[in-house]
C-alpha positions in Angstrom: 3.2 4.9 23.0 5.2 7.0 20.5 5.3 5.3 17.1 6.8 6.5 13.9 7.6 4.6 10.7 9.3 5.9 7.6 11.3 4.6 4.6 15.1 5.0 4.5 17.8 4.4 1.9 17.7 3.5 -1.8 15.9 0.3 -1.0 13.2 2.1 0.8 13.5 -0.1 3.9 11.1 0.8 6.7 12.6 2.1 10.0 10.4 2.2 13.0 10.8 4.3 16.2 8.9 3.2 19.2 9.1 5.1 22.4 7.7 5.5 25.9 5.4 8.5 26.4 6.5 8.5 30.0 10.3 8.1 30.0 11.0 9.0 26.3 13.2 5.9 26.2 13.1 4.5 22.7 13.8 1.5 20.5 14.7 1.9 16.9 13.8 -1.0 14.6 15.9 -1.6 11.5 17.7 1.8 11.0 18.7 0.9 7.4 20.2 4.3 6.3 19.6 8.0 6.5 21.0 8.6 10.0 20.3 12.4 9.6 16.6 11.7 9.1 16.5 9.4 12.1 18.5 11.8 14.3 16.3 14.7 13.4 13.2 12.9 14.5 14.8 11.7 17.7 15.8 15.3 18.5 12.4 16.7 17.5 10.6 14.3 19.8 13.2 14.5 22.6 13.7 10.8 22.6 16.3 8.7 24.4 17.4 5.8 22.2 18.2 2.7 24.3 17.8 -0.2 21.9 18.4 -1.0 18.2 16.4 -4.1 17.4 17.2 -5.7 14.1 14.7 -8.0 12.4 17.6 -9.5 10.4 21.2 -8.8 9.2 20.8 -7.5 5.7 22.6 -4.3 4.7 19.4 -2.3 3.8 18.3 -2.7 7.5 21.6 -1.9 9.3 23.1 1.1 7.5 22.7 3.7 10.3 23.3 1.4 13.2 26.8 2.4 14.0 26.0 6.1 13.8 23.2 5.7 16.3 25.5 3.6 18.6 28.2 6.3 18.4 25.9 9.2 19.1 23.5 7.7 21.7 25.1 4.6 23.0 22.1 2.4 22.2 22.6 -1.4 22.5 22.2 -3.6 19.4 19.9 -6.6 19.5 19.6 -9.4 16.9 18.6 -13.0 17.0 21.4 -15.4 17.8 21.2 -17.2 14.5 21.9 -13.9 12.6 24.7 -12.6 14.8 27.6 -14.0 12.8 26.2 -12.7 9.5 25.8 -9.2 11.0 29.6 -9.2 11.7 30.5 -10.3 8.2 30.3 -7.5 5.6 30.8 -10.0 2.8 27.6 -11.7 3.7 25.4 -8.9 5.0 25.6 -7.1 1.6 26.4 -3.7 3.2 29.0 -2.8 0.6 26.6 -3.5 -2.3 23.6 -1.8 -0.6 24.9 1.2 1.3 28.4 1.6 -0.3 30.5 0.7 2.8 31.5 -2.4 4.6 29.6 -2.6 7.9 30.6 -5.1 10.6 28.5 -5.0 13.8 29.0 -7.0 17.0 25.7 -7.2 18.7 25.3 -6.5 22.4 22.4 -8.8 23.0 21.5 -12.1 21.3 17.8 -12.7 21.1 15.8 -15.9 21.3 12.2 -16.8 20.4 9.8 -15.7 23.1 12.1 -13.1 24.7 10.3 -10.0 26.0 12.2 -6.8 26.1 10.9 -4.0 28.4 11.4 -0.3 27.9 9.4 1.9 30.2 5.8 0.7 30.0 6.4 -1.0 26.7 7.0 -4.7 26.1 8.6 -6.0 22.9 7.8 -9.6 22.2 10.4 -11.4 20.0 9.0 -13.9 17.6 11.6 -16.0 15.7 10.4 -16.3 12.1 13.2 -18.0 10.0 12.8 -18.2 6.2 14.2 -14.9 4.9 17.2 -15.4 7.1 17.9 -18.1 9.7 17.5 -15.6 12.6 14.8 -13.4 11.2 12.4 -12.1 13.8 9.1 -10.2 14.1 8.5 -7.8 17.0 5.1 -7.4 18.6 4.3 -4.4 20.7 0.7 -4.2 21.9 -1.5 -4.5 18.8 1.2 -3.8 16.2 3.8 -6.2 14.8 7.0 -5.3 12.8 7.4 -8.2 10.4 10.8 -7.3 8.8 11.2 -9.1 5.5 9.2 -12.1 6.6 5.7 -10.9 5.7 4.8 -8.0 3.4 1.5 -6.5 2.4 0.2 -9.2 0.0 3.7 -10.7 -0.4 6.6 -12.4 1.5 10.3 -11.9 1.7 12.7 -13.5 -0.8 14.2 -16.8 0.2 17.1 -17.2 -2.2 19.8 -15.5 -0.1 22.1 -17.1 2.5 20.1 -18.7 5.2 16.8 -18.5 3.3 14.2 -21.2 3.0 10.8 -20.9 1.3 9.4 -23.8 3.3 10.6 -22.3 6.6 9.2 -18.9 5.8 5.7 -20.2 4.9 5.8 -22.2 8.2 6.9 -19.2 10.1 4.0 -17.1 8.9 1.3 -19.7 9.2 2.4 -21.0 12.6 4.0 -18.0 14.3 2.3 -14.9 12.9 -1.2 -16.0 11.9 -1.9 -17.4 15.4 -2.2 -13.8 16.7 -5.4 -11.7 16.7 -6.5 -10.8 13.2 -6.9 -7.1 14.0 -3.2 -6.7 14.7 -1.6 -4.3 12.3 1.6 -5.5 10.6 4.4 -3.0 9.7 6.7 -4.7 7.2 10.3 -4.1 6.3 9.2 -2.6 3.0 6.1 -1.0 1.6 2.8 -0.3 3.3 1.2 -1.7 6.5 -1.5 -4.4 6.5 -3.4 -6.5 9.1 -3.1 -10.2 9.9 -6.7 -10.7 8.8 -6.0 -9.0 5.4 -3.0 -11.2 4.8 -4.8 -14.4 5.8 -7.6 -13.5 3.3 -5.7 -11.8 0.5 -2.0 -12.8 0.4 -1.5 -15.0 -2.6 1.2 -17.1 -0.9 -1.4 -18.4 1.6 -4.4 -18.8 -0.6 
């Protein structure tokens, strides 16, 4: 598996590139900004972008989506409960965050439990509402991209449209913490952690 993670944009949102070693087909998780940086890595590794999977609709996670679609023809995936927000630039905060109004009509609406296949890779979709109604985590093998649901020793904010503190806590405890403790989590901001480390040391769950 090809796996690269790096921060993009002024909000330092993490973008993840996950590709097949065999086919070079690739999914891009949360391309929040810096299309040129993403494009350079794609070209350097000779990847073929097929999917853009969004953990949620906020502007700091979607800024480079349309550029990637235009250049590579990748399909846009988002949970069904976030789809309308993704289309509405007044709600997705794209103007405030990246300086332009972004309205995106997704190609595929996701549901909890969906499994997306790309070459030998399987992307398990875990619906984790709380930061947004349609927030998801994405598990591939022994790694999990947690978006703005779960951070290293913190959680995502819940005071924006569609947010709920109670739902977020429930999502983490019931949907994420049930997985093996040695799984590495790669959040939407800041550094990686593990499920075990968050169970033991995250102040929101102790």
